[in-house]
The first five atom37 places (N, CA, C, CB, O) and aatype in JSON, in Angstrom:
{
  "aatype": [12, 1, 14, 6, 9, 12, 6, 7, 9, 5, 11, 8, 9, 11, 0, 10, 7, 7, 13, 6, 11, 0, 6, 9, 10, 6, 9, 6, 14, 7, 8, 0, 1, 9, 11, 9, 14, 19, 7, 5, 6, 0, 10, 2, 10, 18, 7, 2, 9, 8, 7, 7, 13, 10, 13, 16, 10, 4, 3, 16, 19, 0, 7, 12, 15, 16, 18, 0, 4, 6, 19, 15, 2, 19, 15, 10, 5, 7, 2, 9, 2, 13, 9, 1, 14, 13, 5, 16, 7, 9, 10, 18, 19, 6, 7, 2, 0, 9, 8, 11, 7, 1, 5, 16, 13, 19, 9, 5, 19, 15, 19, 16, 15, 6, 2, 7, 11, 16, 9, 0, 0, 0, 15, 13, 16, 12, 13, 19, 16, 7, 0, 10],
  "atom_mask": [
    [1, 1, 1, 1, 1],
    [1, 1, 1, 1, 1],
    [1, 1, 1, 1, 1],
    [1, 1, 1, 1, 1],
    [1, 1, 1, 1, 1],
    [1, 1, 1, 1, 1],
    [1, 1, 1, 1, 1],
    [1, 1, 1, 0, 1],
    [1, 1, 1, 1, 1],
    [1, 1, 1, 1, 1],
    [1, 1, 1, 1, 1],
    [1, 1, 1, 1, 1],
    [1, 1, 1, 1, 1],
    [1, 1, 1, 1, 1],
    [1, 1, 1, 1, 1],
    [1, 1, 1, 1, 1],
    [1, 1, 1, 0, 1],
    [1, 1, 1, 0, 1],
    [1, 1, 1, 1, 1],
    [1, 1, 1, 1, 1],
    [1, 1, 1, 1, 1],
    [1, 1, 1, 1, 1],
    [1, 1, 1, 1, 1],
    [1, 1, 1, 1, 1],
    [1, 1, 1, 1, 1],
    [1, 1, 1, 1, 1],
    [1, 1, 1, 1, 1],
    [1, 1, 1, 1, 1],
    [1, 1, 1, 1, 1],
    [1, 1, 1, 0, 1],
    [1, 1, 1, 1, 1],
    [1, 1, 1, 1, 1],
    [1, 1, 1, 1, 1],
    [1, 1, 1, 1, 1],
    [1, 1, 1, 1, 1],
    [1, 1, 1, 1, 1],
    [1, 1, 1, 1, 1],
    [1, 1, 1, 1, 1],
    [1, 1, 1, 0, 1],
    [1, 1, 1, 1, 1],
    [1, 1, 1, 1, 1],
    [1, 1, 1, 1, 1],
    [1, 1, 1, 1, 1],
    [1, 1, 1, 1, 1],
    [1, 1, 1, 1, 1],
    [1, 1, 1, 1, 1],
    [1, 1, 1, 0, 1],
    [1, 1, 1, 1, 1],
    [1, 1, 1, 1, 1],
    [1, 1, 1, 1, 1],
    [1, 1, 1, 0, 1],
    [1, 1, 1, 0, 1],
    [1, 1, 1, 1, 1],
    [1, 1, 1, 1, 1],
    [1, 1, 1, 1, 1],
    [1, 1, 1, 1, 1],
    [1, 1, 1, 1, 1],
    [1, 1, 1, 1, 1],
    [1, 1, 1, 1, 1],
    [1, 1, 1, 1, 1],
    [1, 1, 1, 1, 1],
    [1, 1, 1, 1, 1],
    [1, 1, 1, 0, 1],
    [1, 1, 1, 1, 1],
    [1, 1, 1, 1, 1],
    [1, 1, 1, 1, 1],
    [1, 1, 1, 1, 1],
    [1, 1, 1, 1, 1],
    [1, 1, 1, 1, 1],
    [1, 1, 1, 1, 1],
    [1, 1, 1, 1, 1],
    [1, 1, 1, 1, 1],
    [1, 1, 1, 1, 1],
    [1, 1, 1, 1, 1],
    [1, 1, 1, 1, 1],
    [1, 1, 1, 1, 1],
    [1, 1, 1, 1, 1],
    [1, 1, 1, 0, 1],
    [1, 1, 1, 1, 1],
    [1, 1, 1, 1, 1],
    [1, 1, 1, 1, 1],
    [1, 1, 1, 1, 1],
    [1, 1, 1, 1, 1],
    [1, 1, 1, 1, 1],
    [1, 1, 1, 1, 1],
    [1, 1, 1, 1, 1],
    [1, 1, 1, 1, 1],
    [1, 1, 1, 1, 1],
    [1, 1, 1, 0, 1],
    [1, 1, 1, 1, 1],
    [1, 1, 1, 1, 1],
    [1, 1, 1, 1, 1],
    [1, 1, 1, 1, 1],
    [1, 1, 1, 1, 1],
    [1, 1, 1, 0, 1],
    [1, 1, 1, 1, 1],
    [1, 1, 1, 1, 1],
    [1, 1, 1, 1, 1],
    [1, 1, 1, 1, 1],
    [1, 1, 1, 1, 1],
    [1, 1, 1, 0, 1],
    [1, 1, 1, 1, 1],
    [1, 1, 1, 1, 1],
    [1, 1, 1, 1, 1],
    [1, 1, 1, 1, 1],
    [1, 1, 1, 1, 1],
    [1, 1, 1, 1, 1],
    [1, 1, 1, 1, 1],
    [1, 1, 1, 1, 1],
    [1, 1, 1, 1, 1],
    [1, 1, 1, 1, 1],
    [1, 1, 1, 1, 1],
    [1, 1, 1, 1, 1],
    [1, 1, 1, 1, 1],
    [1, 1, 1, 1, 1],
    [1, 1, 1, 0, 1],
    [1, 1, 1, 1, 1],
    [1, 1, 1, 1, 1],
    [1, 1, 1, 1, 1],
    [1, 1, 1, 1, 1],
    [1, 1, 1, 1, 1],
    [1, 1, 1, 1, 1],
    [1, 1, 1, 1, 1],
    [1, 1, 1, 1, 1],
    [1, 1, 1, 1, 1],
    [1, 1, 1, 1, 1],
    [1, 1, 1, 1, 1],
    [1, 1, 1, 1, 1],
    [1, 1, 1, 1, 1],
    [1, 1, 1, 0, 1],
    [1, 1, 1, 1, 1],
    [1, 1, 1, 1, 1]
  ],
  "atom_positions": [
    [[0.85, -1.17, 0.0], [0.0, 0.0, 0.0], [0.89, 1.24, 0.0], [-0.96, 0.0, 1.22], [1.92, 1.29, 0.68]],
    [[0.47, 2.22, -0.77], [1.24, 3.47, -0.82], [1.24, 4.14, 0.55], [0.65, 4.44, -1.89], [0.22, 4.12, 1.25]],
    [[2.36, 4.73, 0.95], [2.46, 5.36, 2.28], [1.41, 6.45, 2.52], [3.84, 5.96, 2.45], [0.89, 6.56, 3.63]],
    [[1.1, 7.24, 1.5], [0.12, 8.32, 1.7], [-1.29, 7.78, 1.94], [0.12, 9.26, 0.49], [-2.1, 8.41, 2.63]],
    [[-1.59, 6.6, 1.39], [-2.89, 5.97, 1.63], [-2.93, 5.48, 3.08], [-3.14, 4.79, 0.64], [-3.92, 5.7, 3.78]],
    [[-1.87, 4.83, 3.52], [-1.8, 4.35, 4.89], [-1.89, 5.51, 5.89], [-0.51, 3.55, 5.12], [-2.54, 5.39, 6.92]],
    [[-1.25, 6.62, 5.59], [-1.34, 7.8, 6.45], [-2.79, 8.29, 6.55], [-0.44, 8.94, 5.92], [-3.26, 8.63, 7.64]],
    [[-3.49, 8.31, 5.43], [-4.89, 8.73, 5.41], [-5.77, 7.78, 6.21], [0.0, 0.0, 0.0], [-6.68, 8.2, 6.91]],
    [[-5.48, 6.49, 6.09], [-6.25, 5.5, 6.85], [-6.01, 5.67, 8.34], [-5.88, 4.07, 6.41], [-6.96, 5.6, 9.12]],
    [[-4.79, 5.9, 8.73], [-4.46, 6.05, 10.15], [-5.12, 7.28, 10.77], [-2.96, 6.13, 10.33], [-5.35, 7.32, 11.98]],
    [[-5.42, 8.28, 9.97], [-6.09, 9.48, 10.49], [-7.52, 9.17, 10.95], [-6.12, 10.57, 9.42], [-8.1, 9.95, 11.71]],
    [[-8.08, 8.04, 10.5], [-9.42, 7.66, 10.93], [-9.45, 7.19, 12.38], [-9.96, 6.56, 10.03], [-10.51, 7.21, 13.01]],
    [[-8.31, 6.78, 12.91], [-8.24, 6.32, 14.29], [-8.03, 7.55, 15.17], [-7.1, 5.27, 14.5], [-6.97, 8.17, 15.17]],
    [[-9.08, 7.86, 15.93], [-9.09, 9.1, 16.69], [-9.9, 8.9, 17.96], [-9.65, 10.28, 15.86], [-10.96, 8.28, 17.92]],
    [[-9.42, 9.4, 19.05], [-10.17, 9.33, 20.31], [-11.39, 10.25, 20.2], [-9.27, 9.74, 21.53], [-11.29, 11.37, 19.7]],
    [[-12.52, 9.77, 20.69], [-13.75, 10.58, 20.72], [-14.08, 10.88, 22.17], [-14.94, 9.84, 20.02], [-13.87, 10.04, 23.04]],
    [[-14.57, 12.05, 22.44], [-14.91, 12.41, 23.8], [-16.03, 13.41, 23.89], [0.0, 0.0, 0.0], [-16.46, 13.99, 22.89]],
    [[-16.49, 13.62, 25.11], [-17.51, 14.61, 25.36], [-18.83, 14.04, 25.88], [0.0, 0.0, 0.0], [-19.73, 14.81, 26.22]],
    [[-18.95, 12.71, 25.95], [-20.21, 12.11, 26.42], [-20.56, 12.55, 27.84], [-20.13, 10.58, 26.35], [-21.73, 12.69, 28.19]],
    [[-19.51, 12.75, 28.65], [-19.73, 13.1, 30.05], [-20.37, 14.48, 30.22], [-18.42, 13.05, 30.8], [-20.76, 14.84, 31.33]],
    [[-20.48, 15.25, 29.15], [-21.07, 16.59, 29.22], [-22.59, 16.57, 29.03], [-20.44, 17.49, 28.17], [-23.24, 17.61, 29.11]],
    [[-23.14, 15.38, 28.77], [-24.59, 15.27, 28.54], [-25.37, 15.61, 29.81], [-24.95, 13.84, 28.07], [-24.94, 15.31, 30.92]],
    [[-26.5, 16.24, 29.62], [-27.38, 16.65, 30.72], [-28.78, 16.1, 30.46], [-27.41, 18.2, 30.88], [-29.33, 16.3, 29.38]],
    [[-29.34, 15.42, 31.43], [-30.7, 14.9, 31.31], [-31.68, 16.06, 31.47], [-30.99, 13.78, 32.37], [-31.65, 16.76, 32.48]],
    [[-32.53, 16.25, 30.48], [-33.55, 17.31, 30.52], [-34.91, 16.77, 30.93], [-33.65, 18.0, 29.17], [-35.65, 17.41, 31.68]],
    [[-35.24, 15.58, 30.43], [-36.55, 14.96, 30.7], [-36.34, 13.46, 30.84], [-37.59, 15.29, 29.58], [-35.56, 12.86, 30.1]],
    [[-37.05, 12.87, 31.77], [-37.02, 11.41, 31.91], [-38.35, 10.96, 32.5], [-35.81, 10.94, 32.8], [-38.8, 11.49, 33.52]],
    [[-38.96, 9.99, 31.87], [-40.19, 9.36, 32.37], [-40.29, 8.01, 31.67], [-41.48, 10.26, 32.09], [-39.58, 7.79, 30.69]],
    [[-41.12, 7.12, 32.14], [-41.2, 5.8, 31.52], [-41.41, 5.88, 30.0], [-42.33, 4.99, 32.16], [-42.39, 6.44, 29.52]],
    [[-40.48, 5.31, 29.27], [-40.57, 5.28, 27.81], [-40.1, 6.55, 27.12], [0.0, 0.0, 0.0], [-40.27, 6.69, 25.91]],
    [[-39.52, 7.48, 27.87], [-39.1, 8.76, 27.28], [-37.85, 9.29, 27.98], [-40.25, 9.79, 27.37], [-37.74, 9.24, 29.2]],
    [[-36.94, 9.79, 27.18], [-35.76, 10.48, 27.71], [-35.35, 11.56, 26.72], [-34.58, 9.48, 27.98], [-35.48, 11.39, 25.5]],
    [[-34.84, 12.66, 27.25], [-34.33, 13.74, 26.41], [-33.09, 14.31, 27.09], [-35.42, 14.87, 26.18], [-33.11, 14.64, 28.28]],
    [[-32.02, 14.4, 26.31], [-30.78, 14.96, 26.84], [-30.32, 16.12, 25.96], [-29.68, 13.88, 26.92], [-30.76, 16.29, 24.82]],
    [[-29.45, 16.91, 26.54], [-28.8, 18.03, 25.85], [-27.31, 17.78, 25.97], [-29.21, 19.45, 26.47], [-26.83, 17.38, 27.03]],
    [[-26.57, 18.0, 24.89], [-25.13, 17.79, 24.95], [-24.4, 18.82, 24.09], [-24.78, 16.37, 24.5], [-24.74, 19.02, 22.93]],
    [[-23.39, 19.47, 24.68], [-22.55, 20.35, 23.87], [-21.54, 19.49, 23.1], [-21.83, 21.41, 24.76], [-20.87, 18.63, 23.68]],
    [[-21.44, 19.73, 21.83], [-20.51, 18.97, 20.98], [-19.31, 19.85, 20.69], [-21.2, 18.51, 19.64], [-19.43, 20.94, 20.14]],
    [[-18.14, 19.35, 21.06], [-16.89, 20.07, 20.83], [-16.02, 19.37, 19.82], [0.0, 0.0, 0.0], [-16.42, 18.38, 19.2]],
    [[-14.83, 19.88, 19.65], [-13.87, 19.34, 18.68], [-13.57, 17.86, 18.93], [-12.57, 20.13, 18.73], [-13.29, 17.12, 17.99]],
    [[-13.63, 17.44, 20.2], [-13.28, 16.06, 20.53], [-14.29, 15.03, 20.02], [-13.15, 15.92, 22.02], [-14.04, 13.83, 20.11]],
    [[-15.42, 15.49, 19.47], [-16.45, 14.59, 18.95], [-16.5, 14.57, 17.42], [-17.8, 14.98, 19.5], [-17.39, 13.96, 16.83]],
    [[-15.55, 15.25, 16.78], [-15.58, 15.38, 15.33], [-14.71, 14.32, 14.65], [-15.12, 16.77, 14.91], [-13.73, 13.84, 15.22]],
    [[-15.1, 13.98, 13.42], [-14.29, 13.06, 12.63], [-13.18, 13.84, 11.91], [-15.17, 12.3, 11.6], [-13.06, 15.05, 12.08]],
    [[-12.4, 13.15, 11.12], [-11.27, 13.82, 10.47], [-11.71, 14.81, 9.39], [-10.35, 12.8, 9.86], [-10.89, 15.58, 8.9]],
    [[-12.99, 14.8, 9.03], [-13.51, 15.76, 8.04], [-14.12, 17.0, 8.69], [-14.55, 15.09, 7.16], [-14.59, 17.9, 8.0]],
    [[-14.1, 17.04, 10.03], [-14.6, 18.21, 10.74], [-16.08, 18.18, 11.07], [0.0, 0.0, 0.0], [-16.63, 19.18, 11.51]],
    [[-16.73, 17.04, 10.86], [-18.15, 16.87, 11.2], [-18.28, 15.93, 12.38], [-18.96, 16.34, 9.98], [-17.35, 15.18, 12.69]],
    [[-19.44, 15.96, 13.05], [-19.65, 15.06, 14.17], [-19.47, 13.62, 13.69], [-21.06, 15.27, 14.8], [-19.95, 13.24, 12.62]],
    [[-18.78, 12.83, 14.49], [-18.49, 11.44, 14.15], [-19.76, 10.61, 14.23], [-17.39, 10.86, 15.08], [-20.52, 10.72, 15.2]],
    [[-20.0, 9.78, 13.24], [-21.19, 8.93, 13.21], [-21.27, 8.01, 14.41], [0.0, 0.0, 0.0], [-22.35, 7.75, 14.93]],
    [[-20.13, 7.5, 14.85], [-20.11, 6.63, 16.03], [-20.49, 7.37, 17.29], [0.0, 0.0, 0.0], [-21.12, 6.8, 18.18]],
    [[-20.13, 8.64, 17.38], [-20.52, 9.48, 18.51], [-22.04, 9.64, 18.53], [-19.81, 10.87, 18.43], [-22.67, 9.48, 19.57]],
    [[-22.62, 9.95, 17.37], [-24.08, 10.1, 17.27], [-24.79, 8.79, 17.6], [-24.47, 10.56, 15.87], [-25.78, 8.79, 18.33]],
    [[-24.29, 7.68, 17.05], [-24.91, 6.38, 17.31], [-24.89, 6.07, 18.8], [-24.2, 5.26, 16.51], [-25.88, 5.59, 19.35]],
    [[-23.78, 6.33, 19.45], [-23.66, 6.06, 20.88], [-24.63, 6.91, 21.69], [-22.24, 6.3, 21.35], [-25.23, 6.42, 22.64]],
    [[-24.78, 8.18, 21.33], [-25.76, 9.03, 22.01], [-27.17, 8.46, 21.87], [-25.72, 10.46, 21.44], [-27.91, 8.39, 22.85]],
    [[-27.52, 8.05, 20.67], [-28.86, 7.49, 20.42], [-29.07, 6.2, 21.2], [-29.06, 7.23, 18.92], [-30.13, 6.0, 21.79]],
    [[-28.07, 5.34, 21.2], [-28.14, 4.08, 21.93], [-28.32, 4.33, 23.42], [-26.88, 3.24, 21.67], [-29.1, 3.66, 24.08]],
    [[-27.59, 5.29, 23.94], [-27.67, 5.64, 25.36], [-29.06, 6.14, 25.72], [-26.62, 6.71, 25.71], [-29.62, 5.74, 26.74]],
    [[-29.62, 7.02, 24.9], [-30.96, 7.56, 25.16], [-32.02, 6.47, 25.04], [-31.28, 8.72, 24.19], [-32.99, 6.47, 25.81]],
    [[-31.86, 5.56, 24.11], [-32.81, 4.43, 23.99], [-32.78, 3.59, 25.26], [-32.47, 3.55, 22.75], [-33.82, 3.18, 25.77]],
    [[-31.58, 3.34, 25.77], [-31.45, 2.58, 27.01], [-32.05, 3.3, 28.21], [0.0, 0.0, 0.0], [-32.69, 2.68, 29.06]],
    [[-31.85, 4.61, 28.27], [-32.41, 5.4, 29.36], [-33.94, 5.4, 29.31], [-31.88, 6.85, 29.29], [-34.59, 5.27, 30.34]],
    [[-34.51, 5.53, 28.11], [-35.96, 5.53, 27.94], [-36.56, 4.22, 28.43], [-36.33, 5.77, 26.47], [-37.63, 4.2, 29.05]],
    [[-35.88, 3.13, 28.14], [-36.34, 1.8, 28.55], [-36.14, 1.6, 30.05], [-35.61, 0.71, 27.77], [-37.03, 1.1, 30.74]],
    [[-34.98, 1.98, 30.56], [-34.65, 1.83, 31.98], [-35.65, 2.59, 32.86], [-33.22, 2.33, 32.26], [-35.97, 2.16, 33.97]],
    [[-36.15, 3.72, 32.36], [-37.12, 4.51, 33.1], [-38.43, 3.76, 33.31], [-37.39, 5.83, 32.37], [-39.25, 4.16, 34.14]],
    [[-38.63, 2.67, 32.58], [-39.81, 1.8, 32.77], [-39.52, 0.73, 33.83], [-40.21, 1.13, 31.43], [-40.27, -0.23, 33.99]],
    [[-38.42, 0.93, 34.54], [-38.0, 0.06, 35.63], [-37.64, -1.35, 35.18], [-39.09, -0.01, 36.66], [-37.97, -2.34, 35.85]],
    [[-36.96, -1.42, 34.03], [-36.42, -2.7, 33.55], [-34.98, -2.49, 33.09], [-37.29, -3.27, 32.39], [-34.66, -1.48, 32.46]],
    [[-34.13, -3.45, 33.42], [-32.78, -3.41, 32.88], [-32.85, -3.89, 31.43], [-31.78, -4.3, 33.73], [-33.75, -4.66, 31.07]],
    [[-31.92, -3.44, 30.61], [-32.03, -3.73, 29.18], [-30.69, -3.62, 28.5], [-33.02, -2.79, 28.53], [-29.76, -3.01, 29.01]],
    [[-30.62, -4.25, 27.32], [-29.46, -4.13, 26.45], [-29.97, -3.91, 25.03], [-28.53, -5.39, 26.54], [-31.1, -4.27, 24.71]],
    [[-29.14, -3.35, 24.2], [-29.53, -3.13, 22.8], [-29.53, -4.46, 22.06], [-28.58, -2.13, 22.11], [-28.57, -5.22, 22.11]],
    [[-30.61, -4.71, 21.37], [-30.73, -5.9, 20.54], [-30.45, -5.56, 19.09], [-32.11, -6.53, 20.69], [-29.87, -6.36, 18.35]],
    [[-30.87, -4.37, 18.67], [-30.7, -3.92, 17.3], [-30.77, -2.4, 17.28], [-31.78, -4.53, 16.35], [-31.49, -1.8, 18.08]],
    [[-30.03, -1.79, 16.39], [-30.09, -0.35, 16.23], [-29.78, 0.05, 14.8], [0.0, 0.0, 0.0], [-28.94, -0.56, 14.14]],
    [[-30.46, 1.06, 14.33], [-30.13, 1.63, 13.01], [-30.25, 3.14, 13.1], [-31.06, 1.06, 11.88], [-31.0, 3.68, 13.91]],
    [[-29.49, 3.8, 12.25], [-29.47, 5.26, 12.29], [-29.39, 5.8, 10.86], [-28.28, 5.79, 13.14], [-28.73, 5.22, 10.0]],
    [[-30.06, 6.9, 10.65], [-29.96, 7.65, 9.4], [-29.33, 8.99, 9.73], [-31.36, 7.84, 8.69], [-29.86, 9.76, 10.54]],
    [[-28.2, 9.26, 9.11], [-27.53, 10.55, 9.28], [-28.14, 11.5, 8.27], [-25.96, 10.43, 9.11], [-27.96, 11.33, 7.06]],
    [[-28.85, 12.5, 8.74], [-29.63, 13.38, 7.87], [-28.8, 14.54, 7.33], [-30.83, 13.93, 8.63], [-28.83, 14.83, 6.14]],
    [[-28.05, 15.2, 8.21], [-27.22, 16.32, 7.77], [-25.99, 16.42, 8.64], [-28.02, 17.65, 7.81], [-25.98, 15.95, 9.78]],
    [[-24.93, 17.03, 8.1], [-23.7, 17.17, 8.89], [-23.89, 18.17, 10.03], [-22.53, 17.61, 8.0], [-24.78, 19.02, 9.99]],
    [[-23.05, 18.04, 11.02], [-23.08, 18.94, 12.18], [-21.65, 19.09, 12.65], [-24.02, 18.4, 13.33], [-20.89, 18.12, 12.66]],
    [[-21.29, 20.3, 13.03], [-19.93, 20.53, 13.52], [-19.96, 20.64, 15.05], [-19.32, 21.83, 12.88], [-19.99, 19.62, 15.73]],
    [[-19.94, 21.81, 15.58], [-19.95, 21.98, 17.04], [-21.15, 22.81, 17.46], [-18.63, 22.63, 17.53], [-21.7, 23.58, 16.67]],
    [[-21.54, 22.66, 18.71], [-22.7, 23.37, 19.25], [-23.51, 22.43, 20.12], [0.0, 0.0, 0.0], [-23.01, 21.4, 20.58]],
    [[-24.75, 22.79, 20.35], [-25.63, 22.02, 21.23], [-26.52, 21.09, 20.41], [-26.51, 22.97, 22.09], [-27.08, 21.48, 19.39]],
    [[-26.62, 19.84, 20.88], [-27.55, 18.88, 20.3], [-28.54, 18.41, 21.35], [-26.78, 17.67, 19.7], [-28.24, 18.37, 22.55]],
    [[-29.74, 18.07, 20.88], [-30.77, 17.48, 21.72], [-31.04, 16.08, 21.18], [-32.07, 18.36, 21.75], [-31.24, 15.9, 19.98]],
    [[-31.06, 15.11, 22.08], [-31.31, 13.73, 21.69], [-32.52, 13.26, 22.48], [-30.06, 12.81, 21.96], [-32.52, 13.29, 23.72]],
    [[-33.56, 12.83, 21.77], [-34.82, 12.45, 22.41], [-35.24, 11.06, 21.98], [-35.92, 13.46, 22.07], [-35.24, 10.73, 20.79]],
    [[-35.59, 10.24, 22.95], [-36.07, 8.89, 22.68], [-37.48, 8.68, 23.19], [0.0, 0.0, 0.0], [-37.82, 9.13, 24.28]],
    [[-38.29, 7.99, 22.39], [-39.67, 7.7, 22.76], [-40.0, 6.26, 22.41], [-40.64, 8.65, 22.06], [-39.74, 5.8, 21.3]],
    [[-40.59, 5.56, 23.38], [-40.99, 4.17, 23.14], [-42.21, 4.14, 22.23], [-41.29, 3.44, 24.48], [-43.21, 4.81, 22.49]],
    [[-42.12, 3.35, 21.17], [-43.29, 3.14, 20.31], [-43.83, 1.72, 20.49], [-42.92, 3.38, 18.82], [-44.89, 1.38, 19.96]],
    [[-43.09, 0.9, 21.25], [-43.55, -0.44, 21.61], [-42.94, -0.8, 22.96], [-43.17, -1.5, 20.52], [-41.73, -0.7, 23.14]],
    [[-43.8, -1.21, 23.9], [-43.35, -1.67, 25.21], [-43.88, -3.08, 25.4], [-43.83, -0.72, 26.36], [-45.01, -3.28, 25.84]],
    [[-43.04, -4.05, 25.08], [-43.44, -5.44, 25.22], [-42.88, -6.06, 26.48], [0.0, 0.0, 0.0], [-42.19, -5.4, 27.26]],
    [[-43.18, -7.35, 26.68], [-42.64, -8.07, 27.83], [-41.14, -8.26, 27.73], [-43.32, -9.42, 27.96], [-40.42, -8.15, 28.73]],
    [[-40.66, -8.53, 26.51], [-39.24, -8.82, 26.32], [-38.49, -7.78, 25.5], [-39.09, -10.14, 25.66], [-37.26, -7.7, 25.56]],
    [[-39.21, -6.97, 24.73], [-38.55, -5.96, 23.92], [-39.3, -4.63, 23.96], [-38.41, -6.44, 22.48], [-40.52, -4.58, 24.14]],
    [[-38.53, -3.58, 23.79], [-39.05, -2.23, 23.62], [-38.49, -1.73, 22.29], [-38.66, -1.27, 24.84], [-37.37, -2.08, 21.92]],
    [[-39.25, -0.92, 21.57], [-38.74, -0.25, 20.38], [-38.77, 1.24, 20.67], [-39.58, -0.61, 19.09], [-39.81, 1.81, 21.02]],
    [[-37.6, 1.86, 20.53], [-37.44, 3.28, 20.85], [-37.05, 4.05, 19.59], [-36.38, 3.48, 21.97], [-36.06, 3.71, 18.93]],
    [[-37.81, 5.08, 19.25], [-37.46, 6.0, 18.17], [-36.66, 7.14, 18.78], [-38.74, 6.53, 17.41], [-37.05, 7.71, 19.79]],
    [[-35.55, 7.46, 18.15], [-34.67, 8.5, 18.68], [-34.44, 9.56, 17.61], [-33.32, 7.9, 19.15], [-34.2, 9.24, 16.45]],
    [[-34.53, 10.82, 18.02], [-34.22, 11.92, 17.1], [-33.1, 12.77, 17.68], [-35.49, 12.79, 16.83], [-33.0, 12.95, 18.9]],
    [[-32.27, 13.28, 16.8], [-31.18, 14.18, 17.18], [-31.42, 15.49, 16.43], [-29.76, 13.57, 16.85], [-31.5, 15.51, 15.2]],
    [[-31.54, 16.58, 17.19], [-31.79, 17.88, 16.57], [-30.8, 18.91, 17.08], [-33.24, 18.34, 16.84], [-30.26, 18.79, 18.18]],
    [[-30.58, 19.92, 16.26], [-29.7, 21.03, 16.64], [-30.51, 22.06, 17.42], [-29.05, 21.69, 15.38], [-31.72, 21.93, 17.56]],
    [[-29.82, 23.08, 17.92], [-30.49, 24.15, 18.67], [-31.55, 24.85, 17.85], [-29.48, 25.17, 19.15], [-32.56, 25.31, 18.4]],
    [[-31.35, 24.94, 16.54], [-32.34, 25.62, 15.69], [-33.4, 24.67, 15.16], [-31.64, 26.31, 14.53], [-34.15, 25.03, 14.26]],
    [[-33.48, 23.44, 15.71], [-34.54, 22.51, 15.38], [-34.31, 21.65, 14.15], [0.0, 0.0, 0.0], [-35.2, 20.9, 13.76]],
    [[-33.16, 21.74, 13.53], [-32.89, 20.93, 12.34], [-32.56, 19.5, 12.76], [-31.73, 21.53, 11.5], [-31.83, 19.27, 13.72]],
    [[-33.11, 18.55, 12.01], [-32.85, 17.14, 12.29], [-31.46, 16.78, 11.79], [-33.92, 16.24, 11.64], [-31.13, 16.98, 10.62]],
    [[-30.65, 16.24, 12.68], [-29.29, 15.81, 12.37], [-29.27, 14.31, 12.09], [-28.32, 16.16, 13.52], [-28.57, 13.86, 11.18]],
    [[-30.03, 13.55, 12.88], [-30.09, 12.09, 12.7], [-31.41, 11.57, 13.25], [-28.9, 11.4, 13.41], [-32.05, 12.19, 14.1]],
    [[-31.8, 10.41, 12.73], [-32.99, 9.7, 13.21], [-32.6, 8.24, 13.37], [-34.22, 9.88, 12.23], [-31.94, 7.66, 12.5]],
    [[-33.01, 7.64, 14.48], [-32.59, 6.27, 14.77], [-33.74, 5.48, 15.36], [-31.39, 6.26, 15.71], [-34.73, 6.04, 15.84]],
    [[-33.59, 4.17, 15.32], [-34.54, 3.25, 15.94], [-33.75, 2.15, 16.62], [-35.54, 2.67, 14.88], [-32.81, 1.6, 16.05]],
    [[-34.14, 1.81, 17.85], [-33.45, 0.78, 18.61], [-34.46, -0.2, 19.16], [-32.61, 1.4, 19.73], [-35.53, 0.19, 19.64]],
    [[-34.13, -1.47, 19.1], [-34.87, -2.51, 19.79], [-34.06, -2.88, 21.02], [-35.13, -3.76, 18.87], [-32.91, -3.29, 20.93]],
    [[-34.69, -2.72, 22.16], [-34.03, -2.98, 23.44], [-34.58, -4.28, 24.01], [-34.23, -1.81, 24.43], [-35.8, -4.48, 24.07]],
    [[-33.68, -5.16, 24.43], [-34.07, -6.44, 25.03], [-34.13, -6.27, 26.54], [-33.08, -7.58, 24.64], [-33.17, -5.82, 27.16]],
    [[-35.25, -6.63, 27.13], [-35.45, -6.52, 28.57], [-34.78, -7.69, 29.25], [-36.96, -6.46, 28.92], [-35.1, -8.85, 28.97]],
    [[-33.84, -7.39, 30.14], [-33.1, -8.45, 30.84], [-33.65, -8.72, 32.24], [-31.63, -8.09, 30.94], [-33.28, -9.71, 32.87]],
    [[-34.53, -7.86, 32.72], [-35.13, -8.1, 34.02], [-35.76, -6.87, 34.62], [0.0, 0.0, 0.0], [-35.51, -5.75, 34.17]],
    [[-36.58, -7.08, 35.62], [-37.21, -5.98, 36.34], [-36.22, -5.42, 37.35], [-38.51, -6.43, 37.04], [-35.35, -6.13, 37.85]],
    [[-36.36, -4.14, 37.65], [-35.48, -3.5, 38.65], [-36.15, -3.46, 40.01], [-35.11, -2.07, 38.21], [-35.57, -2.96, 40.97]]
  ]
}
C-alpha cells in the first residue's frame, strides 16, 4: 500500500470524547431527552460530528428511555440515518418508546440542533433483561 494511503487511513483512528457533558432534561417511563454540547473532541477527520458518537448518544438515550420503565435492558438492534452534517454546538437527543413489550421495547430516537434541524434519526430494539 502506498504510504500516503496508509497515512490517510491512520487518520481515521481518533479518540472521541464529550459524552460526560450530557445533561438529562426529561425522563419518564418510555421517554428520555438529553442536551449535549458537541466540541472538537467529537468530530471526525472531516470536521463533522463522528457517526459513532451520534450512534452512541442514540443508543444511550434508547437505554435510558427503557430503563425509566423500571427494567434493565441491552440493545438488541439499532439503526441510524444521518440526515445532515453537524460541527460543534448544542444537540438534543430524544427517545420515545413506540412499543413496550414483555421482552422488547422499540425506541425511536431523534437528534436535533439548537435551531430545530434534524441531524439524525434512529430506531433501537431494546431487550429486557429483568425488572429493577
